[in-house]
C-alpha positions in Angstrom: -224.1 -53.5 -32.6 -222.8 -50.8 -30.3 -219.6 -52.8 -29.7 -219.0 -53.2 -33.4 -219.5 -49.5 -34.1 -217.3 -48.5 -31.1 -214.5 -50.9 -32.3 -214.8 -49.7 -35.9 -214.2 -46.1 -34.8 -211.8 -46.9 -32.0 -213.9 -45.5 -29.2 -215.3 -46.9 -26.0 -219.0 -47.7 -26.0 -219.8 -44.7 -23.8 -217.8 -42.4 -26.1 -219.7 -43.8 -29.1 -223.1 -43.1 -27.4 -221.9 -39.6 -26.5 -220.8 -38.9 -30.1 -224.0 -40.2 -31.5 -226.1 -38.0 -29.1 -224.0 -34.9 -30.0 -224.5 -35.6 -33.7 -228.3 -36.0 -33.3 -228.5 -33.0 -31.1 -227.0 -30.7 -33.7 -229.1 -32.3 -36.4 -232.3 -31.5 -34.5 -231.1 -28.0 -33.3 -228.7 -26.8 -36.0 -229.0 -23.2 -34.8 -228.6 -24.0 -31.1 -231.3 -23.9 -28.5 -231.8 -20.1 -27.9 -235.2 -20.2 -29.5 -236.4 -23.2 -27.4 -238.5 -22.0 -24.5 -238.6 -24.0 -21.3 -241.9 -25.5 -20.2 -243.8 -23.6 -17.5 -242.5 -24.5 -14.1 -239.2 -25.9 -15.3 -236.3 -25.4 -13.0 -233.5 -23.5 -14.8 -229.9 -23.6 -13.7 -228.8 -20.3 -12.2 -232.2 -19.1 -11.2 -233.5 -19.2 -7.7 -236.7 -21.1 -6.9 -238.7 -18.0 -6.0 -238.0 -16.5 -9.4 -237.9 -13.0 -8.0 -234.3 -12.9 -6.7 -235.3 -12.3 -3.0 -235.0 -14.8 -0.2 
């Protein structure tokens, strides 16, 4: 089925998967993800592991 959809749209299979994920992401989060809070203990890019800025 993925091959048929990819061929129909003229994309590779990986591009088709990427486009489907993007479409679903914005359907689930139409206003972006600013209001979504990370789970406690989640590592966030750009923050140090200590969380206090000191090493």
